[in-house]
N, C-alpha and C positions, 0 to 999 in steps of 0.2 A: 627439314633435314635433322636426323637424330645423330648425336655424337656417339662414338665408341667409348665406353667408360669402363675403367678397371680400378679395383682397390687392392692394395697389397701392403703387407708389413715387410720390414727389412729382414726379419728372421722368423722362424717358427717357435723359437724358444729364447728367453731372455733371463738375465740375472736380476735379483732384487737390487734396485737402485740404478739399473741400466735404462737408457733411453729406449722407448718403443716407437721407432719412426714409422709413420703411416704415410702412404702416398696415394692420392686420388689422381688418376691419369685420365685426361679427356682428349680424345683425338678427333680432329675434324676430317671426316672421310671424303669431303668434297675436293675435287681437283681445281675448282675455280672460285668458290665462294668463301667469304669470311663467315665464321660461326660465332655468335655471341652466346656465352654461357655464364651462369652466375659464378662470381668469384667468392668462395667461402672464406677467404682471408680478409675481405673488406666489409664485413658486417652482414647482417641479415641472417636468416635461419635456413639457408639452402642446404646445409650439410648437417646431418644429425648423426651422433654416435650413441649407441646403446651398448653399454659394457655389461656383460654377464660375469659375475664373480664366482669363484669356486664354491662358495656357500649358497649359491642360488639367487642371491640378491642381484638387482640390476640398477644401473645408473644411466640416465638418459639426458643428453644435453646437446645443444647445437653449438657450432663454432661461434656464432654470433653472441650467444649467451656467455660463452667462455671468454671471449675477447672483449666483452663490453667493459669500457672504462667508465667509472662513475661520472655523471654529468656530461658525458660526450654522446651526442646523438649519432647513431649509426646511419650511414647512407649507403645502401647496397650498390655495388658497382659490378657491371658485367665485364668479363674478360673476352676480348676478341681473339679468336684462334684462327690463324691463317690456314689456307688450304693444305691438306695432307701434313699437318703439324700436330704433334702431341704436346699438350700443356699439363705439367705436373703441379699439383697443389700438395705441399709437404707439411706435415705436422708431427710434433712429438707428443704422444699421448701423455707422457709423464709430466708435461708442463701443467697438466690439470689433475692427474691422478698418480699417486704413488702405489704401484703394484707390489705390496709388501707381503702378501700371502702366497706361498708357493702353490701351484696347482694349475688347472686348465681354465682359460678365460675364453669368452666368446665376444666377438665384436660385430655388431650389426651396423651397417652403414646405409643411410638413406640420403640421396642427393637429388634435390629438385633443381635440375640444371636450367630450367626455364619455366616461368610462371605459366600455368595452364597446361603444361605437359605432364604426363605421368611421371612420378619420381622414380629414379633408378635406385635399386637396392641390392645389397650383397651381404654376405656373412663370412667372416674368417675366424679361425681359432688360433690361439697361441698358448704357450706354457711359460709360467714363471718357475724357474728351477729352484730346488732347495739350496740354501746357502752352503757352499763347500769351499770357500776361499782359503788360501794358504797364508796370505800376508796382507797388511794394509799399512800405508804410509801417507802422511801429509807432507807435500813438497811445495815450497814456495817457487813461483815461476822465475823470480829474480832475487839476487842475493841481499838486497836491502829489505825485502819482505814488506813491501808497502801496500799489499792488498791482494795480489793475484796468487791464488793457491790452487794446487791440484791434489785430489785424493786418489791415490793409486792402489789398486788391489787386483787380484786375479781370481778367475773361476775356472774349474776344469771343463774341458771340452774334448771328449774322446781321450786321446793320448797327449793332448797339449793343454797349456794354460792360456786362457783368454785374458789379456791384460786390459783392465778398464780404468778410465780416467774421468773423474768428475771435476769440472772446473768451478772455482768460486771467484766471482768478480768483486771489485771493491764495493760497489753500491748495493749488492744483494745481501739481505740477511740470511743467516744459516738456519733453514727450517728443518730440512732432513736431507739425506743423501739421495739424489736422483739425477737423471739426465746424463749419466755416465756413458761414455762411448768406448768401443773397443779400439785400441791403438796398436796392438801387436799380439802375436801368438808366440809363446815361448815353450820350451820343454817343461813337462810336468815337474813340479818341485822347485823351479827356478824362481827367484825373488828379485826381479830387475829393479835397478835404481834409476830414477828419472832425472834428467839433466836440469841444471839451473843456469840461467843467464846472468851476466854481470849486473851489478847493482843498478836499479832504475831502468833496466832495458828488457822488459818482459817480451817473450816471443812465444807464439802459439805452437811452433814446431819443436819437438824435443827428441833428444837421444835417450835410448835405454841401454843399460849395460848390466851384465851379471857375470859371475865367475862360477864355473863348474869344473871341479878338479883342477887341471892345469891349463885351462883355456879361458880366455876372456871373450865374451860374446857381446856384440853391439848390433843395434838396429836403429834406424832413424824413422820417426813418425812425422809425416809432413801433411800439410793441408791439401796438397795436390799430388797426383800420381807421378808427375814429372820429378818431384823432389824426394819421393820416398826411396829408401834404400833397403834391400833385403838383409837378412841376417849375415853378419860377418864374424869369423872366428879367428882369434889370434893366439897362438901357443905361448904359454908362459914358461919361465925358467924352472918352475917347480909347482907342486900342488898346494904349497902352504900360503899362497897369497890371498888376501882378502881385499875387497873393493872398499875404497873410502867414498862414502856417500855425501853429497850427490856428485855425479860427473859434472864438469864445468864446461859449458858451451861458450863459444865466442859470441861477441855481439853480432846480431843478425846482419848479414850483408844485404845490399840492395837487391841482389839476385842470388838464387841458389841457397845452399845450406851453410850454416856456421860449422866450424870445426869443433872439436871437443877434447878436453884434457881429462884423463882418468888417472887417479892415483891408486896404487895397490900397495899394501903393507903386509909384512909378515906378522902373524899374531903374537900376542904376548907370550914370552918364555923367559928363561933365565939368561938367554944370550941376547946380544945386541940385535936390534931390528933393522929393517931395510924399507925404504920407500922407493917404489918403482913407478915413475910416471910413464904413461902411454898417451901419445898424441894421435888423435884421429883427424885426418884432414877432411876437407869438404867433399871429397869423393868417397869417404868411408874407409880409406886406407890407414892402417895402424903403423905407428913408428915408436919403438921403445926408446926412451931417453935414458941417460945414465942414471943408474940407481944411486940414491943418496944414503950412505951409511948413517945409522943412528946410534947414539951412545948407550942405548939401553933397550929393554923390551917395550914394545908398543902396547899401551893400555887402551887408548882410544884415539880417533883421528876424525877431523872435520875438513870440509872443503868450502871455499868461498872465493869471490872475486869482486873487486870494485869495478867501476865503469871503465876506467882507462888503464888499470894495471893488469898484470898477468895473474893466472890462476895461483892461488895460495892454499897450502895445506898446513893445518895446525895439528901437531901431534903431541899427545901426552905420553911421556916415556918414563919408565922407572929406572933411575940411575942410583944404585946403592940404596940408601934410605930416603933419597930425595925424589920428589915428583918434578920432572922437568917438562916445561912447555916449549916446544920448538916450532919454528915456521920454515917451510920450504916453498919458495916461489919458483915456478917453472915458466919461463918466458916462452911464448909461441915460437916455433921454428928454431929452438935452441937445442943444446945437447943435454940439458938438465939443470937442476938447481942444487944448492947446498943448504944444509940446515943451519938456522940461527936461533940462539937461545932467547926466549922471551921472559921466562920466569922460572925460578927454582924455589920450591917450598918443601917443608916437611909435611907429610900427610898422605892419606890414601884417597885416590880419585873415586868419587861415587857417580859423577855424571858431569855433563858440560855441553856447551853449544858455542857456535861462532857465527858472527854476522858481519857483513860489509855495510858501510854507510854510503849515502849519496855524496858525502864530502871526502871520500877516499880514505876513510879510517876503517880499522878492524876492531870489532867489539867482541869480547870474550867473557863468558860466564861459566863458573865452575862450582861444583859442590864437592867439598873435601871433608875428610874425617881426620881430626888430629886428636889422638888419644880417645877420650870419651866424648869429645865435642865435635859437632857437625856445623860446618860453616858454608855460607854462600859467598863466593868471591866474584867480583866483576871489575873489568878494567878495559881501557881502549889503547890501541896501538896507533898513535897519531903521526909519529916521525920515526924513520929507521934509526935504531940504536937508542931511542929515548928510554929513560928509566920508567919502569912500570910501577904504578902505585895502586894496588888493588883496593877496592872498597869491600870491606868484610862485614857480614851480618850473621848472627847466630841462627841456627835452624834447630828447632826443638822437635825431635822425633824419637820413637822407640829404637832400641838397638837393632832389632831385626827388620826395620823398615828399609826398603831399597828404592833407589831412584829409577823409575820406569822411563821417564823422559824429562829432559831439561830443554826449554825452548826460550830463546831471546825474542822479544817482540820488537816492533819498529822503533821503540824508545830505548832499546838496549836493556830492558828490564827482564830478569830471568824468572820464568814461570816453571813450576815443578809439578810433575805427576809422580806420586809415590805409591808404593804397594806395601801393605803389611798383612801377610798371610792372604786371606781371601777378601781383602778390602782395598779399594783404590781411594786415594785422597789427593786433593789439589791444594798447593800453596802458592798464592799470588805473590807478585814482587814486593808488595807493601806489608806482608805478613811474615812472621817467623814460625808459624805453625799452620796446620791444615785449617781451611775454612769450609771445605766440602769433603764428604766421604760417602762411599756407597759400596756395598758388597755385591750388588747385582751384576755390574759389568765384569768384575773379576770372576764371578761364578760361571758366566755364560759367554764370555768374550775372550778375544786374543788380539795381538797386534795393536796395542794402545798407543795413541799419539795425542798431541795437543795442536789444535788449529787456532792460530792467533792472527786476527785481521784487524787493521786499524779501524777504530770506531765501533767495534762490536765486542761483546763479552767473549772471553776465552771459551773454547768448546773442547770437550773430550770427544774424540772420534775413535772408533774401534770396530772390529769385526765380530759380530755376534753370531754364534753358531746356529741360532734359530732364525734371526731376523736379518742377517746380512750386515752391511755397513750401517753403523748407527752414529748419530751425533747427539751430544748432550750438552746443553749450555751449563756453564759453571758460574 
């Protein structure tokens, strides 16, 4: 008895860095008998891939060769397929190959489903599209940043943007950007922000939010169809609001979705600013909380949450000649929060970051300019109303150097990515000046970020206009 066999890819075209899922389907046509077929996931050379690249070169390998662990003997095992049942064998080709060159690819598949029987073969083609992404961002899965990160970007698809997410786990080294999956489709030009869970409580399902004109848009990406939510739109009081990244999700419930708290602020101006919290419940319904008036123009804002407390938003505000740092905590199911002063200093804000800890503290890092001097400041908020004592260190840079990204790592150490004309540079926490610089990323890239994972060197991630998402060890 011969099975019915089919090979297919998830799509006909993919982005650089995106997963290329392949499925081999084997159907038992018998109404009464079991059918034993070779299981290509369990060792052996029953399934062979031959990949034809755009330049004419070919790469041929079997799943047994690809999955072979050093020193481990493979014992091929058959899969018993019940009558009238289809068995799917699923693989991600980018686990073994990074398709980094745009163009047309050819995939030949040969499957020896049973020893002594003629092998089944098929051929499919697919395209790797030229990079055309509009943004890229490294987002920690939870507020303590203990190792789980996602790299988010989008690629155009007709009149929409395909939002792609590549996950990075604690134990895996960062080799390159691959195995991203599509998690949403958004309007062209939208740059959604990915939600973050409370400190120490990572969750695979995420909210996405973005603002277009005077509307807040949200969508929920879930692992199951049951929990997914379609696009929801909430009118805002005016077109001047900007989203504070990232949106903050609740701790994941035992069943269903977590809610989400999103903060919106009016941009910097000569007048006083406003923070508008919007709570999204577990059904995806939005509720605006009371707006918190701010004493000055908003220069920058960050969002974070410890494991047991409520969402907290830290705002840098210009009040006269002073730089004021404020905190607004918005309890779930409340009417809103009020701003509390954390720090007041003289100086100009150049960059900053905020992180929650596993022991319920908030850690803050800033880069400020005071006269001709540039400084890095860091401090922790341990108790409500406690006096803040920043730790200050000088930063030696040229006058025209700007802070592209400031990131706190899991030890509350502030890493800096700087730009001076067409050159990027990196300043680690234990240095006062750059230790790495390169002009190539600045010349061909955009949307630069730092990826900081415990136990691994810092990495620069950015979107290259020729090669798509790129990672560079620092």
